[in-house]
C-alpha positions in Angstrom: -12.5 55.8 12.5 -11.3 54.1 15.7 -14.3 51.8 16.1 -14.2 51.0 12.3 -10.6 49.8 12.5 -11.5 47.6 15.5 -14.4 46.0 13.6 -12.1 45.5 10.6 -9.5 43.8 12.7 -12.2 41.6 14.4 -13.5 40.7 10.9 -10.1 39.7 9.6 -9.4 37.8 12.9 -12.7 35.9 12.5 -11.8 35.0 8.9 -8.4 33.8 9.9 -9.8 31.7 12.7 -12.4 30.2 10.5 -9.8 29.4 7.8 -7.5 27.8 10.4 -10.4 25.8 12.0 -11.7 24.5 8.7 -9.8 21.2 8.7 -11.1 20.5 12.2 -14.7 21.4 11.3 -14.7 19.3 8.1 -13.0 16.4 9.7 -14.3 13.3 8.0 -13.5 10.1 9.7 -12.8 7.1 7.6 -15.2 4.4 8.4 -13.5 1.0 8.4 -15.3 -2.3 9.0 -14.1 -4.6 11.7 -12.9 -7.1 9.1 -10.8 -4.5 7.4 -9.3 -3.5 10.7 -8.5 -7.1 11.6 -7.0 -7.7 8.2 -4.8 -4.6 8.5 -3.7 -5.6 12.0 -2.9 -9.2 10.9 -0.9 -7.9 7.9 1.1 -5.6 10.2 1.7 -8.4 12.6 2.9 -10.7 9.8 5.3 -8.0 8.5 6.6 -7.5 12.1 7.2 -11.2 12.5 8.9 -11.6 9.2 11.2 -8.7 10.1 12.0 -10.3 13.4 12.9 -13.6 11.7 15.2 -11.8 9.3 16.8 -9.8 12.1 17.2 -13.0 14.1 18.9 -14.7 11.1 21.2 -11.7 10.6 22.1 -11.6 14.3 22.9 -15.3 14.3 25.0 -14.9 11.2 27.0 -12.2 13.0 27.4 -14.4 16.0 25.3 -12.2 18.4 23.0 -15.0 19.3 24.3 -18.3 20.8 23.9 -21.4 18.6 21.8 -23.2 21.3 19.3 -20.3 21.5 18.9 -19.6 17.8 16.8 -22.7 16.8 14.4 -22.2 19.8 13.8 -18.6 19.0 13.5 -19.2 15.3 11.0 -22.0 15.8 8.9 -19.8 18.2 8.9 -17.0 15.6 8.0 -19.4 12.8 5.2 -20.9 14.8 3.8 -17.5 15.6 4.1 -16.4 12.0 2.3 -19.6 10.8 -0.5 -18.9 13.3 -0.9 -15.3 12.0 -0.8 -16.4 8.4 -3.5 -19.1 9.2 -5.7 -16.4 10.7 -5.1 -14.3 7.6 -6.2 -17.1 5.4 -9.3 -17.8 7.5 -10.2 -14.1 7.4 -9.7 -13.9 3.6 -11.8 -17.1 3.2 -14.5 -15.6 5.4 -14.5 -12.5 3.2 -14.8 -14.6 0.1 -17.7 -16.5 1.4 -19.4 -13.2 2.4 -18.9 -11.9 -1.1 -20.1 -15.2 -2.7 -22.8 -14.8 -5.4 -26.4 -14.6 -4.2 -28.5 -17.7 -4.1 -31.8 -16.3 -5.4 -32.3 -14.3 -8.6 -33.8 -11.4 -6.6 -30.6 -11.2 -4.4 -28.5 -11.3 -7.6 -30.3 -8.3 -9.1 -30.1 -6.1 -6.0 -27.0 -3.8 -6.0 -24.5 -4.6 -3.3 -23.7 -1.9 -0.8 -20.2 -0.5 -0.9 -17.9 -0.8 2.1 -18.2 1.9 4.7 -15.0 3.6 3.7 -14.9 7.2 2.5 -12.6 7.9 -0.3 -9.4 9.7 0.7 -8.1 12.6 -1.5 -4.9 10.6 -1.9 -6.8 7.6 -3.5 -7.0 9.3 -6.9 -3.3 10.1 -6.8 -2.4 6.5 -5.7 -4.5 5.1 -8.6 -2.7 7.4 -11.0 0.7 6.2 -9.7 -0.4 2.6 -9.9 -1.6 3.1 -13.5 1.7 4.7 -14.4 3.7 1.9 -12.9 1.6 -0.7 -14.7 2.2 1.1 -18.0 5.9 1.3 -17.4 6.0 -2.4 -16.5 4.2 -3.3 -19.7 6.5 -1.1 -21.8 9.7 -2.6 -20.5 11.2 -4.8 -23.3 14.5 -5.8 -21.9 17.9 -4.5 -20.8 20.8 -2.8 -22.4 23.5 -5.4 -23.2 26.2 -2.8 -22.3 25.1 -1.3 -18.9 22.1 -3.3 -17.9 19.6 -0.4 -17.7 16.0 -1.4 -18.5 15.0 -0.5 -22.0 11.5 0.4 -23.2 9.9 -1.1 -26.3 10.3 2.1 -28.3 14.0 2.6 -27.4 16.6 2.3 -30.2 19.5 3.4 -28.0 20.2 3.0 -24.3 19.2 6.2 -22.4 22.2 5.7 -20.0 25.1 4.8 -22.2 23.9 5.3 -25.7 24.6 1.8 -27.0 22.4 0.8 -29.9 19.8 -1.7 -28.8 19.3 -4.9 -30.8 16.0 -5.6 -32.6 15.3 -8.5 -30.2 15.3 -6.2 -27.2 12.9 -3.8 -29.0 10.5 -6.6 -29.7 10.6 -7.9 -26.2 12.3 -11.3 -26.9 
């Protein structure tokens, strides 16, 4: 009985260890091409620079930055942002030329290889959310004249204040 309980505990311990190690054993790296990585880095840099410009404008409006330094700093940030946006345009143009239609009929009939990115489990959820948002955007017909809440095409009354909606709002005019 004593040796049996030890084997039982070892078996349970082994199952727990395997269960806990499963995410590390099944780790699937997402393969990203260099162009996708560069695009992502440039987009992040653009967002950072735009935020820096907004912060600089806000600080200038509050009087934290001297008037003589503000134009110099703003011009430097704008120049850097323009450079990043130019590199983004060049990269996107390069991607478009790489995805241009084939020149020969044989190349046109061959299937293109998909990108080296594995699908994430969240991709399906993100697609469902995007579809839902698209449907809701298509259904929006106008706003309540009383409270301003967006009204759907099928609404006869405002869901917030209960005001009857006009026919023109229901028809999307």
